[in-house]
C-alpha positions, 0 to 999 in steps of 0.5 A: 464499495470504494476501491483504491490502488497501491503501486510499487513503481515496477521497473519492467524488463528493458525499461529504465527507472525513469520510465517506471515512474512515468508508468506509475503516473499513467496508472494513477491517471487511469485510476483517476479516470475510472473513479478509484478513490485513492492512489497510493505509492509504496516506499522501498530502498535498495531494491533494483526492480522498484523505482519508488524510494521517495513517495512524498516527492512522487505524490506531488507529481501525481497530485499535479497530474490527476484531477480528483483521486486522493494521493497517498503513501502506502506507506512512508516508513516512519521509523526512518525519519523525523516525525516533524519533517514527515508532518511538514512534507504532508502539510505542504502537499495538503496545502497545495492539494486540499482534501486529496492527501493521505499519509499511510504509515508503516513500521519497517526498518528494512535491512541493516544496510538500508537502516544504516544508510538512512541514519534511521532516527528510531527503534522499533519500540518507538513506533507508538510514540512516533504515531502519537507525535504525527497525530498531534502534528496533523490534526485539528487539536487546539491544544498541542502538547508538543513544543513546536508547530508545523507549517504550512497550516491550513483548513484541512489535514491529510488523512492518516492510515496505519498499514499492517497485518498485526493486531498490535498496529490495529490497536495503535490505529484504534487508540489514536482514532486513525484509519487502518489498512489490513494487508494480506501479504502472500508471505504472511504465514496466517489464514487470511479469512481468520486474521481479517475477522480477528484483527478487524474486530479488534480495531473496531472494538477498541476504536476511539473517535478523534479529530481525524475520524469519528468512526472506524475506517478499515481498508483491505489491501490484497495482491490481485492478479486479474485477467480476462481468463483464469489461464491468463491470470495464472500465467501473469501470477508466475512473475509474482510467485518468483518475486515473492520468494524474496531471494537476495533481499528481493535483488535477484532480478535487476528488473521485475521478472516477466512471464518468460523469465518466471516460466523458465525459472528452475524451482526447488522442491522447497520453493514450490512449497513456498509458492503454493503457500503464498498463492493461498494469500493472493487472489488470482483469476478471471473477474468472476473468480476474483470478485467471489474471493474478494467478497469473502474477504470483505465479508470477513473484515467488514472493510469499507474499502479495497486497496488493490495491489496489481503487482504484475509485469508490464504496464499494459497488464496493470492498466488492464487490471484496473479496468477489470476491477472497475467493471466489477465494483465501480460501474453502475 
């Protein structure tokens, strides 16, 4: 089983955004050393506790400071930008780091404030057309129906992946012959096992081979809180519980809440119900418990790869998470 990592550039309590970006580099280097397959960075805007707003710039830094792990976005929000410019950035990265670059894409437009500030060039319904454009720009297709070509050209192209938990996006990925990442998000009001079965089956059944992929590739993305013991993992998960309430558009906290803040947070009855529901879509516990739950999801989705999201406080805990996960899946 291949295992990869998605990082949000967490700004821990009493740390600066600059220190958070350095922590992301440390996490990427640890993943590289442990044998993880990919290291992806997310794109967020106007969220105090996350430092990554320009994944394409950070990707260059991470690729320069790692050896063999694939570096990617998870994902660039394609509706904000010119697809031609996205393609140029990715081909530049690919030219400097051949066969190591992934372009993971999402279709969120964010809050109205973010959408306006970015002067977003597309509407939600444009997503299918944007994906078609990117798949033409970033492929070995000899006949390009678009009037313009992307430079730098090269002998290799980035891998394209679509990220979502929806059947509609799975169909987009299948029709274009792209990789698909099925994300199980804590706030997703669906049964993760049932959705993993349904959406992954849709992707595989409708997949059309392309110059990107000759066969379907499905990755399973999961929020994981793993520690040496169940009790330690449950304590770390309290920070994720509070964070996933999403208060004030995720800006209730200036930095990512630590366990002390989470434990002292006064919860309403309604919030307790939300947390309970969210926990059914997270994987929390000791290595043995985490593996059991992950294996159930892998069996349901028939995923070839895991994309783990260790959204826990403090870089020491995130580094430890990777070590524990590597022991489960990457150690011979």
